[in-house]
N, C-alpha and C positions, 0 to 999 in steps of 0.2 A: 575657649574663648578662638573668633574667625582669626583668619589669615592676616599680617598685617597689611593695607592698604593705603598706597602712596596717593600724595595729593594729586591733583592734576596736573599733567605736565607741561610746565612752561617754556616759553624760547629757553632750548639749550644756552649755556653761558658761552660768552666770546670772548674774544683775544684782545679788544682796542685797547685796554690798559697796557696791557702786556707790550702790544705793539709801539706804544708811546713811550715805555722806557727802552725797548730793543733801540727804535730809532734815535732816541738821543744818546746810544753807549752803553745802557746798564745791560750784558748780555746776561746776567744770573738774577731771575727775578723772580721772586720768592711769594707763595700767596700763604695768608696765616687767618686763619681761624681760632674758634673756640666753640667748645660745646660743655653744657652742664652749670652754665649759670643761674639760673632760675631753681635747682634741685634743693631740695629739704637736707640730702644725705649724699656722701661722695665729694671727691674730685671736681676742680675745673678742671677741662683738660684741653689743650691749645695744639696746633698743628701747624708744621709749615712745609709747603710743598713747592720744589723745584722743577716743573715739568720740561724737559729737554729739548731745545728748539730741533730743526730737522739740518742738515750739514749747510743748505740752504741758508737758513738764518729765519726760518718761519714756524709757523705753529704746526707740531706734528699732527699727523693723518691716520694714527692708530686706531682701530675700529673702536677701542673702549674709550678713546678722546670722544667719542661723538656723542656716548652715552653719561657722561659727566653732567650731574646736575645740584642743587641745592640737596645736601643730604636728607632733608625732610620731605623730599618729593619720591623719593626712591623706598621699595621694599627693604627689609633687613637682607633678604637674600641679594639682591644689585648692592647693596652699599658692599657685602662683604666679597663681591665678584671683584668690585673695582678697586676696593680697598687693597686684594694680593696686587693687583695690576699696577696701582697706583705703587705700591711698596717694590715695585720687583723693576720699576722701569723710571723711575723717579729719583732726586734724591729728598728725603724729606726726614722729619724729625717729630716725635711726640714730648712733651710735657706735662705733667700735672701738677696742682698745689689742693695738700690737704685741704681738710675743714677745718681744721684746727687754725691753719694760718689762715683761713678764709675766715674765720672769727677773728683773727689778732689783728687784720690789717684792711677789713670791709671786701665785699664780692668783687667792685674794679676793679681794683686796685691787685689783688689776686687774679683776675683774669689777664692783667697787661703782665703780670709777671709770667702766666705760664706761657705767654704768646713772645713773653723776652727769653723764657728759657729754651724753647722749642728753636726760635731763631739760631739761637747760641750755639745751639746743638746739631747743626746743620753740619754735614762733612764737611763745608766749606763755607767762608764768608758771603752770602749772597750782595749783588750789587743793590738791589732795589726789593722793597717787601711791598706788598697790596696786601691793604688788612679792610677786614670785614668789619663795616660800621662806622662808629667813630673812635675807633681804638688809635692810639699810638705806640711804639713799640722803644724805647729810650735805645742808646747806643749807637748816634750819630748816622742811623741810615737813610739813603733816599726813601720815602715812602709816599704811600698815598693811602688813604684812608678811602671806602666805595662802601654807600649804603646799600643793602642787600647785595654785598659785593658776591655771596655763594650762590646768588641767581644770578649775576651778571660776567663775572670773571672765572675762566676756566680753572685758574690756578687756584682761587678760594674754593673753589666747588670741590675741588682735588682735596685740600685738607681741611675742608667741612667735613668730609666722608672718613677721613682714615680718622680725625678724631673722634668721632661718633663711633665708629666700630671701634676703637681702643677702648671710649667709655662705656659704649655696651658690653664689652667682654670684662673690664674691672668690676662694673655693678651685678654682674651676674656671677664672679669669686666672692665677691662680699658679701650676694644673699648667702652663700653656704659658711659664712662664718657671722655672721648677724641673722638668723633667721628668723621670720614673723612678719617684716617689715614690707615683704615683698618685692626687695627689691629689683629681684633678675627681669620683671614685670613693669613696673614704673620707674624704673632707673633712679631713681632718689626722688622723683618729683611728687608735687603735694596730693596725689590722688587720694578720694574718699578712702579707701582700704588703707593706704600708708597713713593718713591721719586717724583713720581708726585705731589703726596698731600703735600709735606712738601714744593714743591716748588711754590705752590698755596696758603698753607693755612701759612706755616711758621711753626715754630716748638714749640712744647708743652713742660712742667714742666716735662714729663716726656719719655722725649728724651734725648740722652746723647750728649751734646756739644763737646765734644771732640775727636767725631767721625767725621771724615771727611765731608761726605755727608752733616751732619745736620748745622756744620759749614757755608759750602756753602749757606743754605737754609738761615743761621742768616744775611750772608752778602747784600742778596738780597733787 
């Protein structure tokens, strides 16, 4: 397989939503995003990130900040480098919800549960949240949902990056425990190779039985 290629770069995410909260007096603003909603196997993972402002109360200007993008627009090497910087210089937390819980409560509720766990795991309760898509986080937080927020808001982009890097690492580990499905490469998504393995081998305990391609494998 060739080297991973990023999507065509888009305009880097900005700070408009964060600044609107800062002007309203909400100092600690966390970006929240998830990864792993669509795969047939593995957990759904969410992250929350608070990027600290400058002493003057403005957006930070560190070089790595200017490299933030939607995680899908970055190569694996770029994501891993940025994930290290985010973890070193920001307040962050990551949470995962297992495939078994996905099957019990459905993927939408599991996604929201992962987001709530990530927010609650932050070192300090944030004053406000910016959430990717149309999701909401329970707990009485001031919050705003932003469609394509990972491409528009720096805080959400940061959350998308560390969530993606964390889940990819989890899937590589699961590939060693559950060989034959190609999890290190497909990350649990329904690629032709993954579907062929499901047909030949059946499902495993890290597959989502509530997802149709896995149910079909169960019936064979």
